[in-house]
C-alpha positions in Angstrom: -69.9 189.2 200.8 -72.8 190.7 202.8 -71.0 192.8 205.4 -74.3 193.7 207.1 -74.5 190.1 208.4 -73.7 189.2 212.1 -70.3 188.4 213.4 -69.8 185.0 215.0 -67.2 184.1 217.6 -66.8 180.4 218.6 -65.3 180.3 222.1 -63.7 177.1 223.5 -60.7 176.0 225.5 -59.8 173.5 222.7 -59.4 176.0 219.9 -55.9 175.2 218.5 -55.6 172.9 221.5 -56.5 169.3 221.0 -57.5 167.7 224.2 -60.8 165.8 223.7 -64.2 165.7 222.1 -64.8 169.5 222.0 -61.8 169.8 219.6 -63.5 167.3 217.3 -66.8 169.1 217.4 -65.6 172.6 216.6 -62.8 171.6 214.2 -64.9 169.3 212.0 -67.7 171.9 212.0 -65.4 174.7 210.9 -65.7 174.1 207.1 -69.5 174.5 207.0 -69.3 177.4 209.5 -66.7 179.2 207.3 -68.8 178.4 204.2 -71.8 180.2 205.8 -70.0 183.1 207.6 -66.9 183.5 205.5 -64.6 186.1 207.1 -67.3 187.0 209.7 -66.4 184.0 211.9 -63.4 183.8 214.3 -62.4 181.2 216.9 -61.3 182.4 220.3 -59.0 180.2 222.4 -56.1 180.2 224.9 -52.6 180.6 223.5 -50.6 177.5 224.3 -47.3 177.9 222.5 -46.4 174.2 222.0 -49.9 173.5 220.6 -50.0 176.7 218.5 -46.7 175.8 216.9 -48.4 172.9 215.1 -51.9 174.3 214.5 -51.7 178.1 214.2 -50.4 180.4 211.6 -49.9 184.0 212.6 -51.3 186.6 210.2 -51.6 190.4 210.3 -54.9 191.5 211.8 -57.1 194.2 210.2 -57.5 197.7 211.3 -60.3 197.1 213.7 -58.9 193.9 215.3 -55.4 195.5 215.5 -56.9 198.5 217.2 -58.7 196.3 219.7 -55.7 194.1 220.4 -53.4 197.2 220.8 -55.8 198.9 223.2 -56.1 195.7 225.4 -52.3 195.3 225.4 -51.7 198.9 226.4 -54.5 199.3 228.9 -54.6 195.8 230.5 -51.4 194.1 229.4 -53.4 191.4 227.5 -51.3 189.7 224.8 -53.1 188.2 221.9 -52.3 186.4 218.6 -54.3 186.6 215.4 -54.0 184.3 212.5 -55.4 181.1 210.9 -56.3 177.8 212.5 -54.6 175.1 210.3 -57.6 172.8 210.0 -60.0 172.2 207.1 -61.8 175.5 206.4 -58.7 177.4 207.6 -60.8 179.8 209.9 -59.5 182.9 211.6 -58.4 182.4 215.2 -57.6 184.8 218.0 -55.6 183.3 220.9 -55.1 185.0 224.2 -51.9 184.6 226.4 -53.6 184.2 229.8 -50.2 184.5 231.6 -50.2 188.1 230.6 -53.2 188.8 232.9 -52.4 186.3 235.7 -51.8 189.1 238.2 -55.5 189.8 238.1 -56.7 186.3 239.1 -57.5 187.1 242.8 -59.5 190.2 241.8 -61.4 188.2 239.2 -62.2 185.5 241.8 -63.5 188.2 244.1 -65.6 189.6 241.3 -67.2 186.2 240.6 -68.0 185.8 244.3 -69.5 189.2 244.6 -71.6 189.0 241.4 -72.6 185.3 241.4 -71.6 183.9 244.8 -69.4 181.5 242.8 -66.6 179.9 244.9 -63.3 179.5 243.1 -61.0 177.3 245.3 -57.3 177.8 244.9 -56.7 174.1 244.5 -58.6 174.0 241.2 -55.8 175.1 238.9 -57.9 174.3 235.7 -60.7 176.5 236.9 -58.2 179.4 237.6 -56.8 179.1 234.0 -60.3 179.2 232.5 -61.2 182.3 234.6 -58.3 184.1 233.1 -59.2 182.9 229.6 -62.8 184.0 230.2 -61.6 187.4 231.3 -59.6 187.8 228.1 -62.6 186.8 225.9 -64.9 189.2 227.7 -62.4 192.0 227.5 -62.0 191.4 223.8 -65.8 191.4 223.2 -66.3 194.5 225.3 -63.6 196.4 223.4 -64.8 195.2 220.1 -68.3 196.4 220.7 -66.9 199.8 221.9 -64.6 200.3 218.9 -66.6 199.0 216.1 -68.7 202.1 215.9 -65.6 204.0 214.7 -65.1 201.8 211.6 -66.8 201.8 208.3 -67.4 199.1 205.7 -64.5 198.6 203.3 -64.9 197.6 199.6 -63.2 194.2 199.8 -65.6 192.5 202.2 -62.8 190.6 203.9 -62.4 190.1 207.6 -59.7 192.5 207.4 -61.3 192.9 210.5 -65.0 192.8 210.8 -65.6 196.4 209.5 -68.7 198.0 210.7 -71.8 198.9 208.5 -74.3 201.5 209.4 -76.4 200.6 212.5 -75.7 198.3 215.4 -73.6 195.3 214.4 -75.0 192.0 215.6 -72.5 189.8 217.3 -72.9 186.2 218.5 -70.5 184.6 221.0 -71.0 180.9 221.2 -69.4 179.3 224.3 -68.7 175.6 224.4 -68.7 173.8 227.8 -68.3 175.2 231.3 -64.6 175.7 230.7 -65.4 178.5 228.3 -68.4 179.7 230.4 -66.4 182.2 232.4 -66.2 184.4 229.3 -70.0 184.4 229.2 -70.3 185.2 232.9 -67.9 188.2 232.7 -69.7 189.4 229.5 -73.0 189.2 231.2 -71.7 190.9 234.4 -70.3 193.8 232.4 -73.4 194.2 230.2 -71.6 193.7 226.9 -74.0 193.9 224.0 -73.5 190.5 222.4 -75.9 187.6 221.9 -74.6 184.5 223.7 -75.1 180.8 223.1 -74.0 178.2 225.7 -73.7 174.6 224.7 -73.2 171.8 227.2 -71.9 168.6 225.5 -72.4 166.7 228.8 -73.3 168.0 232.3 -70.5 167.9 234.8 -72.6 166.2 237.5 -74.1 163.6 235.1 -70.6 162.6 234.0 -69.2 162.4 237.5 -72.1 160.3 238.8 -72.0 157.9 235.9 -68.2 157.7 235.9 -68.4 156.4 239.5 -70.2 153.4 238.2 -73.9 154.4 238.7 -76.3 152.5 236.4 -79.4 154.1 237.9 -78.7 157.7 237.0 -81.6 158.2 234.6 -84.0 156.3 236.9 -82.9 158.5 239.8 -82.8 161.8 237.9 -86.2 163.2 238.9 -85.3 163.0 242.6 -81.7 164.2 242.3 -80.8 167.4 244.2 -78.1 168.7 241.9 -76.4 171.3 244.1 -76.2 168.9 247.1 -74.9 166.0 244.8 -72.3 168.3 243.3 -71.2 169.4 246.8 -70.8 165.9 248.1 -68.5 165.1 245.1 -66.4 168.2 245.6 -67.4 169.8 242.3 -70.0 172.4 243.4 -67.9 175.3 242.2 -67.6 173.8 238.7 -71.3 172.8 238.6 -72.4 176.3 239.6 -70.2 177.8 236.9 -71.9 175.5 234.3 -75.3 176.2 235.8 -74.9 180.0 235.7 -73.6 179.8 232.1 -76.7 177.9 231.0 -79.1 180.1 232.9 -77.5 183.5 231.8 -77.0 182.7 228.1 -79.3 184.1 225.5 -79.8 180.6 224.1 -79.0 177.3 225.7 -78.3 174.2 223.6 -77.1 170.6 224.1 -76.3 167.7 221.8 -79.2 165.2 222.3 -82.7 164.8 223.6 -81.6 162.6 226.5 -79.0 165.2 227.6 -81.7 168.0 227.2 -83.8 166.2 229.8 -80.7 165.8 232.1 -79.6 169.4 231.6 -83.1 170.8 232.4 -83.0 169.0 235.8 -79.4 169.5 236.7 -78.8 173.1 235.3 -82.3 174.4 235.9 -83.1 175.6 232.4 -85.0 174.1 229.5 -82.9 173.7 226.4 -83.8 176.0 223.6 -82.3 173.9 220.7 -80.8 170.5 220.2 -77.5 170.7 218.3 -76.3 167.2 217.4 -72.6 166.6 216.8 -71.6 165.9 213.2 -68.5 164.8 211.4 -66.7 165.8 208.3 -67.8 163.3 205.7 -65.4 163.0 202.8 -66.4 160.2 200.5 -63.7 158.5 198.3 -64.0 159.3 194.6 -64.5 155.6 193.8 -67.3 153.8 195.5 -65.1 150.8 196.3 -62.3 152.9 197.7 -63.4 152.7 201.3 -63.3 148.9 201.1 -59.8 149.1 199.7 -58.8 151.2 202.7 -60.3 148.6 205.0 -58.2 146.0 203.4 -55.1 148.2 203.5 -55.3 149.0 207.3 -56.5 145.4 208.1 -53.1 144.2 206.7 -51.3 146.4 209.3 -53.4 144.9 212.1 -52.7 141.4 210.7 -49.0 142.1 211.0 -49.4 143.2 214.6 -51.4 140.0 215.3 -48.7 137.8 213.7 -46.2 139.2 216.2 -48.4 139.4 219.2 -49.6 135.8 218.8 -46.4 134.3 217.4 -46.1 130.6 218.2 -49.9 130.4 218.9 -51.2 131.4 215.5 -53.1 128.4 214.3 -55.8 130.0 212.2 -56.0 131.8 208.8 -55.7 135.5 209.4 -57.3 136.6 206.1 -60.4 134.4 206.0 -61.0 133.4 209.6 -60.2 136.6 211.6 -62.6 139.3 212.8 -61.4 142.4 214.6 -63.7 143.8 217.3 -62.8 146.8 219.5 -64.0 149.3 222.1 -62.2 152.6 222.8 -62.4 155.8 224.8 -61.7 157.2 228.3 -61.0 154.6 230.9 -64.4 154.6 232.6 -64.9 150.9 233.2 -68.6 150.8 234.0 -69.7 154.0 232.3 -68.2 153.0 228.9 -69.7 149.5 229.2 -66.3 147.7 229.2 -67.7 145.2 231.7 -70.5 144.4 229.3 -68.1 144.1 226.4 -65.9 141.6 228.2 -68.8 139.5 229.5 -70.3 139.4 226.0 -66.9 138.3 224.7 -66.9 135.5 227.2 -70.4 134.4 226.1 -69.3 134.7 222.4 -66.1 132.6 223.1 -68.2 129.7 224.5 -70.7 129.9 221.7 -68.0 129.8 219.0 -66.3 126.9 220.7 -69.5 125.0 221.0 -70.1 125.1 217.3 -66.4 124.5 216.6 -66.3 127.7 214.5 -63.1 128.4 212.5 -63.6 132.1 213.2 -61.3 133.8 215.6 -62.3 137.2 217.1 -59.4 139.4 218.2 -61.0 142.0 220.5 -59.1 145.2 221.2 -59.6 147.5 224.2 -58.0 150.8 223.5 -58.2 152.9 226.7 -55.4 154.9 228.3 -54.1 153.8 231.7 -51.0 154.4 233.7 -48.2 152.5 232.1 -44.4 152.1 232.2 -44.1 151.4 228.4 -44.3 148.4 226.1 -43.9 145.1 227.8 -41.0 142.8 226.6 -43.2 140.1 225.2 -45.0 142.5 222.9 -41.7 144.1 221.7 -40.2 140.6 221.2 -43.1 139.5 219.1 -43.0 142.5 216.8 -39.2 142.2 216.5 -39.4 138.5 215.5 -41.9 139.1 212.7 -40.0 142.2 211.6 -36.8 140.1 211.2 -38.8 137.3 209.6 -40.3 139.8 207.1 -36.8 141.2 206.2 -35.5 137.7 205.7 -38.3 136.5 203.5 -38.2 139.7 201.5 -34.5 139.2 200.8 -35.0 135.5 200.1 -37.8 136.1 197.7 -35.6 138.6 195.8 -32.8 135.9 195.6 -35.3 133.3 194.3 -36.6 135.7 191.7 -33.0 136.3 190.5 -32.4 132.5 190.3 -35.5 131.9 188.3 -34.7 134.8 186.0 -31.1 133.6 185.4 -32.3 130.0 184.6 -34.9 131.2 182.1 -32.3 133.5 180.4 -30.2 130.4 179.8 -33.1 128.6 178.3 -33.6 126.3 181.3 -36.4 125.7 183.7 -35.3 126.5 187.3 -34.5 123.5 189.5 -36.9 123.7 192.4 -34.5 121.7 194.6 -31.9 124.5 194.4 -34.1 127.6 194.6 -33.4 127.8 198.3 -29.8 127.2 199.3 -28.8 125.1 202.3 -27.6 128.2 204.2 -30.9 129.9 203.5 -32.8 126.9 204.7 -30.8 126.9 207.9 -31.7 130.6 208.4 -35.4 129.8 207.9 -35.3 126.9 210.4 -33.7 129.3 212.9 -36.5 131.8 212.4 -39.1 129.0 212.8 -37.6 127.9 216.1 -37.4 131.4 217.4 -41.1 131.9 216.7 -42.1 129.1 219.1 -43.2 130.1 222.6 -43.7 128.3 225.9 -46.2 130.8 227.3 -49.5 132.2 226.3 -49.6 135.4 224.2 -49.9 138.5 226.4 -53.2 140.2 227.2 -51.6 143.7 227.3 -49.2 145.4 224.9 -47.8 147.5 227.8 -46.7 147.1 231.4 -49.3 148.7 233.6 -48.3 150.5 236.8 -51.1 149.0 238.8 -51.5 145.6 237.0 -52.8 143.6 240.0 -55.6 146.1 240.7 -56.5 147.1 237.2 -60.2 146.7 236.8 -60.1 145.6 233.1 -57.3 143.0 233.7 -59.0 141.6 236.8 -62.3 141.1 234.8 -60.3 139.3 232.1 -58.8 137.1 234.7 -62.2 136.3 236.2 -63.4 135.3 232.7 -60.2 133.3 232.1 -59.8 134.8 228.7 -56.1 134.2 228.6 -55.6 133.8 224.8 -55.4 130.1 225.1 -55.1 128.1 221.9 -58.6 126.7 222.2 -60.2 130.1 222.7 -62.0 131.6 219.8 -61.9 135.0 221.3 -58.5 136.6 221.9 -58.0 139.8 223.9 -55.6 142.6 223.4 -55.6 145.5 225.9 -53.8 148.5 224.4 -53.7 151.0 227.4 -52.6 154.0 225.3 -54.1 156.0 222.4 -53.1 154.9 219.0 -50.6 156.7 216.8 -48.9 156.0 213.5 -45.6 156.9 215.2 -45.7 154.0 217.6 -44.0 150.7 216.7 -46.7 148.2 218.0 -49.7 149.1 215.9 -48.5 151.9 213.5 -51.9 153.3 212.7 -53.8 156.5 213.6 -57.1 155.8 215.4 -59.3 156.5 212.3 -57.1 154.1 210.3 -57.4 151.4 213.0 -61.2 151.8 213.0 -61.3 151.3 209.2 -59.2 148.1 209.6 -61.6 146.6 212.1 -64.9 144.8 211.5 -67.0 145.9 214.4 -67.0 148.4 217.3 -68.8 148.0 220.6 -69.7 151.1 222.7 -72.4 150.2 225.1 -72.0 153.2 227.4 -74.4 154.1 230.1 -73.7 157.8 229.9 -73.0 159.1 226.4 -74.6 162.5 225.6 -73.7 162.0 222.0 -71.2 159.2 221.2 -68.5 160.0 218.6 -67.0 156.5 218.7 -70.0 154.7 217.1 -70.5 157.7 214.8 -66.9 157.4 213.6 -67.5 153.8 212.9 -70.6 154.6 210.7 -68.6 157.2 208.9 -65.9 154.6 208.0 -68.4 151.8 207.1 -67.8 149.8 210.3 -70.8 148.2 211.9 -71.2 149.0 215.6 -73.1 148.1 218.8 -74.1 151.1 220.9 -76.4 152.0 223.8 -79.9 153.3 223.6 -78.8 155.9 226.2 -76.4 157.5 223.7 -77.4 160.6 221.7 -76.0 159.0 218.6 -78.3 155.9 218.9 -81.4 158.0 219.6 -80.7 160.1 216.6 -80.1 157.2 214.2 -83.3 155.5 215.5 -85.2 158.7 214.4 -83.6 158.9 210.9 -83.5 155.2 210.1 -86.4 152.8 210.1 -84.2 149.7 210.8 -80.8 150.8 212.0 -79.7 147.2 212.4 -80.0 146.7 208.6 -77.3 149.3 208.3 -75.0 147.8 210.8 -76.1 150.0 213.7 -77.0 147.7 216.5 -78.6 149.3 219.5 -78.9 147.6 222.9 -81.1 148.5 225.9 -79.0 149.6 228.8 -82.0 150.0 231.1 -83.0 146.3 231.1 -81.5 143.7 233.4 -77.8 143.5 233.0 -77.7 139.8 231.9 -80.2 140.6 229.1 -78.0 143.4 227.9 -74.9 141.1 227.8 -76.9 138.4 226.0 -78.1 140.9 223.4 -74.6 142.2 222.8 -73.3 138.6 222.5 -76.2 137.8 220.0 -75.2 140.7 217.7 -71.5 139.6 217.8 -72.4 135.9 217.2 -74.7 136.7 214.3 -72.0 138.9 212.8 -69.5 136.0 213.1 -71.8 133.7 211.3 -72.0 136.1 208.3 -70.2 135.2 205.1 -67.5 137.5 203.9 -69.8 138.8 201.1 -72.6 139.5 203.7 -70.1 141.5 205.8 -69.0 143.5 202.8 -72.6 144.3 201.9 -73.3 145.4 205.5 -70.2 147.7 205.4 -71.5 149.2 202.2 -74.9 149.9 203.8 -73.3 151.3 206.9 -71.1 153.7 205.0 -74.1 154.9 202.9 -76.0 156.3 205.9 -73.0 158.4 207.0 -74.5 161.4 205.3 -77.0 161.6 208.2 -74.0 162.4 210.4 -72.4 165.0 208.2 -72.1 168.6 209.3 -73.8 169.5 206.0 -76.9 167.8 207.4 -76.6 168.8 211.1 -75.2 172.3 210.9 -78.7 173.6 210.3 -79.4 173.0 214.0 -76.6 175.4 214.9 -78.0 177.9 212.4 -81.4 177.7 214.1 -79.7 178.3 217.5 -78.0 181.4 216.1 -81.3 182.7 214.7 -82.9 182.2 218.0 -80.1 184.1 219.7 -80.3 187.0 217.3 -84.0 187.3 217.5 -84.1 187.1 221.2 -81.2 189.5 221.9 -81.5 192.0 219.0 -85.1 191.4 217.9 -83.5 190.7 214.5 -85.2 188.9 211.7 -82.0 188.1 209.8 -81.7 184.5 208.7 -78.0 183.9 209.4 
């Protein structure tokens, strides 16, 4: 290993702490980063005991790191934990116990005001936590820079602690999102000699404006006054922390061209490098394997549908059912849920008009406030569960009777294969499967059912899962998990089992949901305002040929709805063979989204940081 290379620290609030999209970015990128940097990369995050128990393995630190950690413990009282992050790539991680420096919070807030005129209101608990985390990160970097001059290169080349070669050691600290930005602000204020990169994955103000339902954000962007807008929304303090992090970093990056334009206006600095988000692409050994996985997970969804629609199931699940879905944060307008539902209403009418045998079961997977599963959903799953147990036992009895007859040299008597008692049991099951009400729209009881925006839209469209409807709706207001009893699949397995995803967001700096569909060979409909869609339009001549359908979110709303419905309707008219061929084409372009392809953009950002800060010409 080349010990003369630079050291890299990736800093994020979601290191060993799964919360949202940042976790996906840094954890899936870890294998290619470790491949490039080896033992010279370490991830810095907050120590959250219950999360660390599942994702972090404590390991002995090397001489240098041990010395730094010991000094900070003795001088400041900062407790830290060194070890391995238990994700692919198994990178080193250093986690800080922010409670150990909580007594310094008020002083730190005063320092931020004096240096940057950055307000830090007491009511913003999350900001206070991140100030403490940033303080810990900056302390570590400061002490590391100070002590590294006292260490020499060892012969093994292992991290055993980032040993120091002759000359100034180049260090890069890469901060993800405003939550980690306080580390950058303290590092800058103290004059710590490290090159810094700040990546915004979405501006705070842009997300807030669009989450409120605005569909004119990009049109209005040139005339927006960012500081005033942030103040009116009560987030000026957060916006300013993000703005300062962008402006004071050595290199500033973001995830897409559309977000670069937004960031330049809102944060007041031109982006130095676009760093698109990739995914870990692991192809099955056999080419047909991903189709087999689709069939496997689709069977699980079939079983859920049998229970949910018991007594109203009048179509063939295997040949005449398509599973569509949308998923993400509950941002009704911003995520395009209104467009998805309106398009489903149009699709329902079109399929009924041509008397199609196809049934579309459309899932909405978005967390909302719930009490738990509703009784109808639990009853349906219980009924099919008991029916499955009964038929499994009966089939075993029938096999035994057939076997016994053949052993005696006789053909089985078909009239006695099922006994009269068994027939009674089957009739009882058949009667229990009948229902006198429509299948439920939701799988759970919502706390605010009468005012829920999604449910009220469904009511307006009268998509009530009626027998004559070709489009059925299932609103699952909770994230999926294989440990739950309703749909026992992880989200990625659920995606593989579906046929098409729809993510027509208005504000989507990147867009992991359509990217995850592409990775798993699932066609998707996405918005031209998403970074993912912009990127795929650049790398593919005809994205729609590969099952990547892109709609214009800036044209009149009715046109957008009509276009979404057209894509859905055309997909419904495909034969099974045509859909399989499209899935194959979709899966084949997933390499464009792999970190092996996209990590080069991060490498370029690191080169820029080194050259600008150190005047270095090193390539890594």
